[in-house]
C-alpha positions as CSV (number, residue, x, y, z in Angstrom):
1,M,-0.1,0.1,0.0
2,R,2.7,2.1,0.7
3,W,4.7,2.3,-2.5
4,I,0.7,3.3,-3.9
5,K,0.7,6.4,-2.3
6,L,4.6,7.1,-2.8
7,L,3.5,6.9,-6.4
8,L,0.3,9.0,-6.0
9,A,2.6,11.2,-4.0
10,L,4.7,11.4,-7.3
11,G,1.9,12.0,-9.6
12,K,0.5,15.1,-7.3
13,A,3.7,16.9,-7.7
14,R,3.4,17.3,-11.3
15,F,0.7,19.8,-10.6
16,R,1.8,21.4,-7.5
17,P,3.9,24.9,-8.1
18,K,7.3,24.6,-9.1
19,A,10.0,25.3,-6.4
20,K,13.5,26.1,-6.8
21,G,16.3,23.5,-4.8
22,S,17.1,26.1,-2.5
23,E,13.4,26.3,-0.9
24,T,11.2,24.5,1.1
25,T,8.7,22.4,-0.3
26,T,5.4,21.7,1.6
27,F,3.6,18.1,1.3
28,K,0.1,17.6,3.2
29,F,-1.1,13.9,4.0
30,R,-3.5,11.8,6.3
31,V,-3.0,9.3,8.3
32,W,-4.9,6.0,6.8
33,L,-6.1,2.7,8.4
34,T,-3.2,1.1,6.8
35,D,-0.7,3.9,8.4
36,I,-1.4,2.6,12.1
37,D,-0.3,0.1,14.4
38,V,-3.3,-0.6,17.0
39,T,-3.9,2.9,17.2
40,V,-0.8,5.2,16.1
41,M,1.1,6.0,13.0
42,N,3.8,3.4,13.0
43,H,7.7,4.3,11.6
44,A,7.5,2.9,8.5
45,A,4.6,4.6,7.5
46,I,6.4,8.2,9.0
47,M,9.5,6.7,7.0
48,T,6.9,6.6,3.7
49,V,5.9,10.1,4.7
50,F,9.7,11.6,4.6
51,E,9.9,9.3,1.4
52,M,7.2,11.4,-0.4
53,G,8.0,14.3,0.9
54,R,11.6,14.1,-0.7
55,A,10.1,12.8,-4.1
56,D,7.9,15.6,-4.1
57,Y,10.8,18.2,-3.3
58,M,12.5,16.0,-6.8
59,V,9.7,16.4,-8.8
60,R,8.7,20.0,-7.8
61,T,12.0,21.4,-8.1
62,N,12.9,19.5,-11.8
63,F,15.3,17.3,-10.1
64,F,13.2,14.6,-11.0
65,K,13.1,15.3,-14.6
66,I,16.6,15.9,-14.9
67,A,17.3,12.6,-13.2
68,T,15.4,10.5,-15.5
69,K,16.5,12.0,-18.8
70,N,20.8,11.6,-17.7
71,K,19.9,8.0,-16.1
72,W,20.7,9.3,-12.2
73,F,19.8,7.4,-9.6
74,F,19.4,8.7,-5.7
75,P,20.2,5.9,-3.3
76,N,20.5,7.3,0.6
77,Q,23.5,6.8,1.7
78,A,22.3,7.6,5.4
79,I,19.1,8.1,7.3
80,N,18.2,9.7,11.0
81,V,14.7,9.9,12.2
82,Q,13.7,11.5,15.6
83,F,10.0,10.6,16.6
84,Y,7.9,12.9,19.0
85,R,4.8,12.8,19.2
86,P,2.4,10.2,17.4
87,L,0.0,10.2,15.1
88,K,-3.7,9.2,15.3
89,F,-5.9,7.5,12.6
90,F,-7.2,10.6,10.0
91,Q,-5.3,13.1,11.5
92,T,-3.4,15.5,8.9
93,A,0.3,16.6,9.2
94,V,2.4,18.4,6.9
95,V,6.2,17.4,6.3
96,Y,8.4,19.7,5.0
97,T,11.4,19.3,3.0
98,K,14.5,21.0,2.1
99,M,18.0,21.3,0.8
100,S,20.6,22.1,4.2
101,Y,23.9,21.9,2.7
102,V,25.8,20.1,-0.3
103,D,29.3,19.0,-0.4
104,E,31.2,17.6,-3.5
105,T,29.3,14.4,-3.1
106,Y,26.4,14.7,-1.0
107,F,23.1,16.4,-1.1
108,Y,22.0,16.7,3.1
109,I,18.2,16.9,3.3
110,E,16.3,18.3,6.0
111,Q,12.8,17.2,7.1
112,K,10.0,17.8,9.7
113,I,6.6,16.4,10.0
114,M,4.3,19.2,12.0
115,R,0.7,19.0,13.4
116,N,-0.6,22.0,14.6
117,G,2.7,23.5,15.1
118,K,4.2,21.0,16.7
119,P,6.8,18.6,16.0
120,I,5.5,15.4,15.2
121,A,8.7,14.0,13.7
122,S,12.5,14.8,12.3
123,C,14.4,13.5,9.4
124,F,18.1,14.3,8.5
125,A,19.3,12.1,5.4
126,N,22.2,12.1,3.2
127,G,21.6,10.9,-0.6
128,L,24.2,11.3,-3.6
129,A,23.6,10.9,-7.3
130,K,24.7,7.9,-9.4
131,K,24.9,6.4,-13.6
132,G,25.8,3.3,-12.6
133,R,28.6,3.1,-10.7
134,E,29.7,5.9,-11.4
135,T,29.0,8.7,-8.6
136,I,27.9,12.5,-9.9
137,P,29.7,15.6,-8.8
138,T,26.8,17.6,-6.9
139,A,28.2,20.5,-9.0
140,E,27.0,18.9,-12.5
141,I,23.5,18.2,-10.6
142,I,23.3,21.9,-9.8
143,K,24.1,23.3,-13.2
144,A,21.8,21.2,-14.6
145,L,19.1,21.9,-12.2
146,K,20.0,26.0,-12.8
147,I,20.2,26.6,-9.5
148,E,22.5,29.7,-8.6
149,P,25.8,29.2,-7.0
150,E,24.5,31.8,-3.8
151,D,21.6,29.6,-3.7
152,V,23.2,26.5,-2.6
153,P,23.5,26.0,1.1
154,S,27.2,26.1,1.6
155,E,27.0,26.8,5.4
156,R,27.7,23.3,7.1
157,H,25.8,23.4,9.9
158,P,27.6,21.3,12.8
159,L,25.2,18.9,12.9
160,I,26.3,17.3,9.5
161,A,29.7,16.5,11.2
162,I,28.1,14.5,13.9
163,F,25.6,13.2,11.4
164,K,29.4,11.9,9.4
165,D,30.8,10.8,12.7
166,K,27.8,8.8,13.4
167,N,27.5,6.9,10.5
168,A,31.4,6.2,10.3
169,K,31.1,4.5,13.8
170,M,28.0,2.7,12.9
171,T,29.4,1.5,9.8
172,E,32.3,0.1,11.6
173,K,30.6,-1.4,13.9
174,I,27.8,-2.9,12.0
175,I,29.4,-3.5,9.2
176,D,33.0,-4.3,9.5
177,H,33.3,-5.6,13.1
178,W,29.9,-7.5,14.0
179,D,30.9,-10.1,16.0
180,I,27.8,-13.3,14.9
């Protein structure tokens, strides 16, 4: 069911106002029966909502169209999610998505879900562009999107260093030194 919601988000995004890559996009959603465990929206459904927000952002900023044309795909390298409050059946909320920072390889995306001015969950993800096994430099993507250099977030938030360090430690522990 979640992949249907993702496809619907992609379709709806085509008819929503276009956005610049430097803008924050919003995506309103409702909690359905298939999203809940007993009484509240489950974490997998919230992760899907974040994915819908990123998909909406990609379509509205023309990222998706350029990626399709160039046969690029965008795997996430890491995602960190914090959950604050539950959402219940039939409640509505909004996911906000923005590009936080760009380095030579990665795009860093910040997202948050809000309901009535209160945070529900937040997400920080980084991803890159690939064509086959080749990594596409972010500068090439920014140029293809016609984003002005001054509109590219260049201030590196201290959170990014913590994010990178945590992900490196997780890789070292879980991938490189997992004792089975």
